N, C-alpha and C positions, 0 to 999 in steps of 0.2 A: 979625801981618806975618809973610808966608811964609816957612815955613822951605825949605832946600837940598832941594830934588829932584833927583836922577841918574837923567834920561831919555834911556836911549840907544836908538836906531834903528839898523837896516843900512839900505845903500844897495839892495841889491836883496833877492830873495827868498831866504830859506836854506830851504833842502829838508831838512829835518832827521831823523837817522834816528828809527825809530818810539822810542826810550828816551828821545829828547831832548827836553825839556819845551819847551813854547811861550814862557814869561816866567821870568824870576829875578826875585826880589823879596825882602828884606830890611831889619832896621834897617840902617843905615851901618854897616859896621863889624862885624858881624854873620855869622856861618855865609847864604850864600846859599840859599834856596830853591826849588827847579823846580818849577813849575806847569802839569800836564798840560792840564788841559779848559779853553782857552780859545775861546768860541765868537764866532762873529762873526755879528749880528744888526743888518742894516741894515749893515752896513760897519763896523760898531762891536765892538772885544773885549769880549768878558764873561767874568767870573771869577766861581766861588762864591765865596761871603762866608763860608764855611766852611775854604777852603782860604786865603785871603788874611789872615786876622784869626790864625791861629795861626803864619803867617810873621813875623808882624810882633809875636809873643808879648803878644798881643791876643785878649780872649775877647766873645762875644756870643752870644744866644739869639734863638729865634723862639718868639712868643708868638701858639698858635693858637687865642686866645680873641681879642684883640684884631687880629690877622693886621697885627702890625707885628712886625718886629727892631729888636733891643735892643742896640747895640753901646758896650759899654764901655770908655770914655776914659778917660787920666788925668787930663782936666778933666771930668768927667761923664758921665754916660752918653745917649747920641744913638739917636733911634728914626727908623725909614722904613720905607714899605713900598711893593709893587711899583705900579708905575704912577704911585707922588708925583714932584713934580718938586722936595724941596726935604726936607733932612735937619733935624730937629728936635735942637738942643742946650738946654734951658733953655729959656730966652725967644726965642732965635735961632732962626731959620728960615735955613738955608743953602740957597742954589740949588742944583739938579745939573742938568746939561747933558743926561744923561740917566738916565731910570729906570732904577730895579732891577726885576728881571724873573725868574719862573721858566722855565728852559730847561733841558728834559729831567728835571724834578725836583727842581732844584735853585736855589735862591734865588742870583742872579748881578747882581752889579753891574759898571758900565762900566770901563773902563782911566781914563775919567777920575775918576769917584769915589775910585781909589785913588790916582792920580795929584796930582790937585787936591782934593780934600776932606778929604781922610784927611794930606794933604801940609801943608794949612793949622792942622788942628788939633793933631797931634800934636807933642811937645816935641821930639823927635831926627828927622834926617834918613831919608829913606829910599832904597832904594835899588831901582830899577825899570829891568826892561830886555826889553823885545818882541823875541823871538827872530825873529820873523816878522810883521812888520808887514803891515797891509794897503795895497795899493796905491792912490792917489787915483785918481778913477774922474771923466771928463768925456764928455760924451754923443757924444762921435765915436769914442772909444778907451776902454774898458773893461780891469778886469784879466781879461776872460776871451774878449774878442772877440762876434763875432755870429754864433750857432749858426745855418748855413743848415738846417733841420731842419721837417718837418711832419707830423705825424701824421695820419694819412689825409687828407690835403690839407687840414688846418686849419693856414692862417695866422697869424701873432700881429703886435701892433704895432711898429714900429722900436722904438719908445720903451722896451719892455719889458726887461727887464734881458736879459744873454746867455746865460748857464746859469742856468733858473728854478727846475729841478726835474730828479731823477734816479731812474730807478725801476731797480729790480734785484730778480730771481729767482733766489733760491738756489734749486736743481735739491731734484727727489724731496719727501721729509717723510712723517709718518705710518707707514705699514705700505709705502709703497713707501723703501726704505732707499738705493736708487739701489747704486753699486758696493761688494762687501764686500773691503777691502784688509786687510791686514798688522795682528794682534793683533786681529780682530773691528771695525775701524774702519768708518766709513758714511759714504757720499759726503755724505746729508744731512745728517750732523752736522758736516761740513766746510765745503760751503756757506753752512749759517747762519751758520757761526761767522766766516768772511771776512765774508760779506754784512753783520752787524754791526758789523762793525770798521768797514768801508767807511762804514757809516750814518754812524758816530758823528765820523768824521775827515772827511766833507764836511760834514756839519752843521759842527762846528767849524772848519774851515779854509776853507769856499767861505759857510757860513752859507745853505744853500739847500735845500729839502723833499727829502727820500728817502722813497721809495714803496717796501717791501718786499713782494712778493708773498704772504711768509708771515715773520712773526716768532717761530714757535714752530715746534715739531714735530708737525706736522700734513701731512693728504694735500690736495691740491689738482685740482680735474679743469683741463683746461687751459682753458679760460674764464675762470674763478676767477684762473689764473696770470698772465691777459694784462690786467685789470683795472687794474693797476698804469697800465700807458701811455694808458689814457684818463683818469689826472688831469691837472688843469690845469696847464702848463707843462712839460710832461714832455720835456726836448732831449736824451735819452741814453737807451738800455736796455741794462743789464747783465746778462748770464745766464750765471750760474754754475754749474759743474758741476766732475766730477773724473772720473779713469779708472783702469781697470785692464785688467792683460793677462797673458798667462798666462806670459810671462818677465819676470823681474825689470829687466833689462835696458832693458827701455822708461820712461822717463822725461822731463823735463821741461812746459812748458806750450804749448797749441796752443789758436791764436786761431780764428775763423770769422767768417765773413759771407755775406750774401744773395748771390749771383753778381751782380756789377756791374752788366750789362747789366739784368737785375730792377729795381733803383733808378733806371736813365736812363728805364724803360720809366713806371714811377710816377710820377716826381718830374714836379708841374706843369708844363707849356709855358709858358715863357717866367722861369722862375725861374733862377738864378744854377747857373753848370756846377757849382760846387760844391756843390751840394744832390746832385746824380745819384749822388755817390760817398762821402756823408759818411760810409757805416758802414766802408768801408775806410778813409778817413781817420781816423775814432776809433780802429779796431784797430789802423793804423800807431804811433800816438801811442801807446797802449797798450802793446804789443810794444815799442816802444823804452824806455819809463819801465820794463819791468819789465827788459829786459836790464843797464839804466845801474845798477839797483838787483841785478845779481849775477844775477839768474835764467838758467835754459834756455830760451828761447823759439823755438819751429818758426818758419819762415817762416806766415805767415797765410794760410790757404784758404778757400776759396769753395764753399759748400755751398748747395744748395736744401731743406735739413732745417728750418731758421731756423720759428719761428712767426712770427707777424706778417706775412701776405703779403700787407697793403694797405699803402697809406702811403711813407715813405723815412725815418721815425724812425731816425735814428744807433743801429744793433742790432749789439750784437758777443754771441757766445757764447765763453766762457772756459774752457776747460779748463784746473783749476790746478794737475793733476798725478797722478801714478800713486801710487794707494792700496798698490798691488802693488811697488813700490818703495823701499827703503828708506829712500832720500834724502828723496825724496819724502815718503814719509809722515810722517816726523819733524816737515818742517815744517808737514805740511798739518794735522797733528795736535795740534801745541802753539800757546799763545795767541801765542807771541812772532812764530813764523812769520806766523802770521795775521795780526796785523799788522805786517810786513815784507810781503806779498802785497797788503795792504790800503791801506798809504801809495804803493807804486808804481802802483797801480792808481788812485789820487787823482791820483799826478802827471801819469800819460799826461790824466786828466779836465781837467785843467789846459792841457797841454799844445796839446791837441785846442781847448780854446776860445781859448785864445789866436793859435795857427794860422788859424782859421776866422776871427777876427776880422782877418784882415791885409789 
């Protein structure tokens, strides 16, 4: 007989602060545990099994010889493996709505595994709350809308997802340190740190691929740096930089796009008018999200110095702040500050996708 499962969702989208987890889980009556790594895969929330079990005071282990996970339950040891559509407990084979799978190096189980399968098998009720549930998706209007972007005049099918992938270019790298700031800080380290945080959030909350031009400290030539935009499905391109100035009074974020006239010329004839200024639309949504998060952001500027001279892929260069200003330096060089920036940029991507889908 199925035990009580408290399963609460919120009607609207919660844009949580960076330290707020995405899922709350516990035995009913026990202290609530917050789980922060919740990934969307094909619209389904997935949680790391090694995060779920301690929250429920259970245990388990991965057997690398037979490639199975062994889950210790009060009623016995259950096993499952990535890709399997059932959980085996003794002679019982319990169907799984969604298979377990490895995501970002950790074995993860679907939300339904926790709520339904464990809820049935445990002798105590569970408390489960998804703080950021996925929205329902229809063919006419989905969570992110439809983005009017074409890379090198490459078109896509209307049946494809609205935001299929994001490309991110963390500036500099290797011997090219970029701007040198207070206390020996380097632009190349800051841009890579924010890029990694943003990559993780996009994968977790949007469930779409992210392509980084570099994921470690190495130098790239211009051609290699732009290879990410040639990946299948890329619908937005973010270039991350930081600045320096001779005076510490210079501070805050700056966003740059190609001149609007250039995008209009490069847009294929007959395409929706929204495509002709897609970079500006993206920049404005990113700027608004950054301001909402409490950052000091200058008005969006246009410059002809951006890469990707052909096509009209939505492209924004983001100067994340001044490494020569104490407040900006503190934000950019600390992990929590980088998380705040990444969360705000993610919110801007969401807003842009929703706006262009109207």
